[in-house]
C-alpha positions in Angstrom: 157.2 129.0 17.4 156.7 132.8 17.0 156.8 134.7 20.4 153.6 136.4 21.6 154.0 140.1 22.2 153.4 141.3 25.8 150.1 143.2 26.2 150.3 146.9 26.4 148.7 148.7 29.4 146.7 151.8 29.0 147.0 154.8 31.3 143.9 153.9 33.2 145.2 150.5 34.0 148.5 151.8 35.5 148.0 152.5 39.4 148.8 155.9 40.5 151.3 156.3 43.4 149.6 157.0 46.8 150.6 160.3 48.2 151.8 160.1 51.9 151.1 162.9 54.4 154.7 164.0 54.2 154.3 164.3 50.4 151.3 166.6 50.8 152.5 168.3 53.9 156.2 168.2 54.4 155.9 169.7 57.9 153.3 167.1 59.3 154.3 164.8 62.1 154.8 161.3 60.8 152.2 158.8 62.1 153.9 155.8 63.7 151.6 152.7 63.8 152.3 150.3 66.7 153.6 147.0 65.7 151.1 144.2 66.3 152.3 140.8 67.5 149.8 138.0 66.9 151.3 136.0 69.8 150.7 138.9 72.2 147.1 139.2 71.2 146.5 135.5 71.9 148.0 135.7 75.3 145.8 138.6 76.3 142.6 136.9 75.1 143.6 133.7 77.0 144.2 135.6 80.2 140.8 137.4 79.8 139.0 134.0 79.2 140.8 132.5 82.2 139.8 135.4 84.4 136.2 135.0 83.4 136.3 131.3 84.1 138.0 131.8 87.4 135.4 134.5 88.3 132.5 132.1 87.5 134.2 129.2 89.4 134.7 131.5 92.4 131.1 132.6 92.4 130.0 129.0 92.2 132.3 128.0 95.0 131.0 130.9 97.2 127.4 129.8 96.5 128.2 126.2 97.3 130.0 127.3 100.5 127.1 129.5 101.5 124.5 126.7 101.1 126.9 124.2 102.7 127.2 126.5 105.7 123.4 126.7 105.8 123.0 123.0 105.6 125.7 122.4 108.3 124.0 124.9 110.6 120.7 123.2 110.0 122.3 119.8 110.7 123.8 121.1 114.0 120.4 122.6 115.0 118.6 119.3 114.3 121.4 117.3 116.1 121.3 119.5 119.2 117.5 119.4 119.1 117.5 115.6 119.0 120.1 115.4 121.8 118.0 117.8 123.9 114.8 115.8 123.3 116.6 112.6 124.0 118.0 114.0 127.2 114.6 115.3 128.3 112.8 112.0 127.7 115.7 110.1 129.3 115.4 112.2 132.4 111.6 111.7 132.4 112.0 108.0 132.0 114.4 107.9 134.9 112.0 109.8 137.0 109.2 107.5 136.1 111.4 104.4 136.8 112.3 105.9 140.2 108.7 106.6 141.0 107.7 103.1 139.8 110.4 101.5 141.9 109.3 103.5 145.0 105.6 102.6 144.4 106.6 99.0 143.9 108.5 99.0 147.2 105.6 100.6 149.0 103.2 98.0 147.5 105.5 95.2 148.5 105.8 96.5 152.1 102.1 97.1 152.2 101.5 93.6 150.8 103.7 92.1 153.5 101.8 94.1 156.2 98.5 93.2 154.6 99.4 89.6 154.6 100.3 89.7 158.3 97.1 91.7 159.0 95.0 89.1 157.1 96.7 86.3 159.0 96.1 88.1 162.3 92.4 88.7 161.4 92.0 85.1 160.5 93.4 84.0 163.8 91.1 86.4 165.6 88.2 85.1 163.7 89.2 81.5 164.4 89.7 82.2 168.1 86.4 84.1 168.2 84.6 81.2 166.4 86.2 78.7 168.7 85.2 80.7 171.8 81.7 81.0 170.4 81.5 77.3 169.8 82.8 76.7 173.3 80.2 79.0 174.8 77.4 77.5 172.7 78.5 74.0 173.7 78.4 75.0 177.4 75.0 76.6 177.1 73.6 73.7 175.1 75.0 71.2 177.6 73.6 73.2 180.5 70.2 73.5 178.9 70.1 69.8 178.0 70.9 68.7 181.6 68.3 71.0 183.0 65.8 69.7 180.4 66.1 66.0 181.3 63.4 65.0 183.9 64.4 63.5 187.2 62.5 60.3 186.5 64.5 59.6 183.3 68.0 58.3 183.1 70.6 59.9 180.8 72.5 57.1 179.1 74.7 59.1 176.8 75.3 62.7 175.8 78.1 63.9 173.5 78.8 66.7 171.0 78.8 65.7 167.3 81.0 68.1 165.4 79.7 67.1 162.0 76.1 67.6 162.9 76.7 70.6 165.1 74.5 69.1 167.7 74.4 67.3 171.0 73.3 63.7 170.5 71.8 61.8 173.5 70.0 58.7 174.7 67.5 58.9 177.5 65.9 55.9 179.2 62.3 56.3 180.5 60.4 54.0 182.8 57.2 53.7 180.8 55.3 54.9 177.8 53.7 57.8 179.7 57.1 59.3 180.4 58.0 58.8 176.7 55.0 60.8 175.7 55.8 63.5 178.2 59.4 63.7 177.1 58.5 63.9 173.4 55.9 66.7 174.2 58.6 68.6 176.0 61.2 68.1 173.2 58.9 69.7 170.6 57.4 72.4 172.8 57.7 76.1 172.0 59.8 76.6 175.1 62.7 74.8 173.4 62.4 76.7 170.0 61.9 80.0 171.8 65.5 79.8 173.2 66.9 79.0 169.7 67.3 75.3 170.1 66.0 72.5 167.9 65.4 69.1 169.6 64.2 66.0 167.8 63.9 62.3 168.4 65.7 60.0 166.0 64.7 56.6 167.4 62.7 54.8 170.1 63.6 51.4 171.4 62.0 49.2 174.0 64.2 47.2 176.3 63.4 43.7 177.6 62.7 45.1 181.1 59.9 47.3 179.6 61.8 50.5 179.7 62.1 52.8 176.7 65.2 54.4 175.2 64.8 57.6 173.1 67.7 58.6 170.8 67.7 62.2 169.7 69.7 65.4 169.1 69.8 68.9 170.4 71.0 71.5 167.8 71.6 75.2 168.1 70.8 77.3 165.1 74.0 79.3 165.0 76.2 76.5 166.4 78.6 76.8 163.3 
C-alpha cells in the first residue's frame, strides 16, 4: 500500500511565538504569578460557609433565648400573681370562717340563753295563770255562797276543771223558792259582775222539796 504524504502547512497556519515582556523589554521586572492550589481554595470556601452557618445558628439561638426569657418571665409573673391571689382569698376565707365561727358561738350562747328565758317566761305565765285561776275560784266561791238564800240548802258545790265552772245543787222548800232562785240566777246583777249562772236540771223529792242542779261560770276563768 503506497504511503500517504504528510500535508504541508502554509505560513498562515504556523503559530507565531508569543513575545514575553522580557523579550520586548529586557529591563522589565519579571511578573511572578502566585501558585494556585485547588485544595487550599476549597478549604477557604468551606470555612466561609461554616462561618455563615454558625452566624445564622447563633442569631437563631439568640432569638430563641430572648423569647424564652420573655416566656419564662411571663410564666413567673403569672405564677406569682396566682400565688398572691390564692393567698389573698385564703386569708379572706380564714377571716370569714373565723367570723362565722364567732357568730355561730354567739348564736349558740344566745340560743341557750333564749331557751332558758323562754322556759322562765313559761313558768311565770303558768304561775300567773295558776294564781289567776286560784283567785277566780276564790271569788267565784265567795260570790256563790253569798248568793244562796238562807231558806235554801246547799247540797253540793265543787269546781269542774273541764267546764271551768262551779257546779252546784241547791235544795228549796217549795216551788215559790224555786222561782225566786231561778229569777236571781238569771238576773242582771249576776251578769254585771261577769258571771254566768244557769240551771241544768230540776228534780222534786218525795218530801215535796225541789233540787236545782246548775253551774256558775266566770267568763275569763281559763
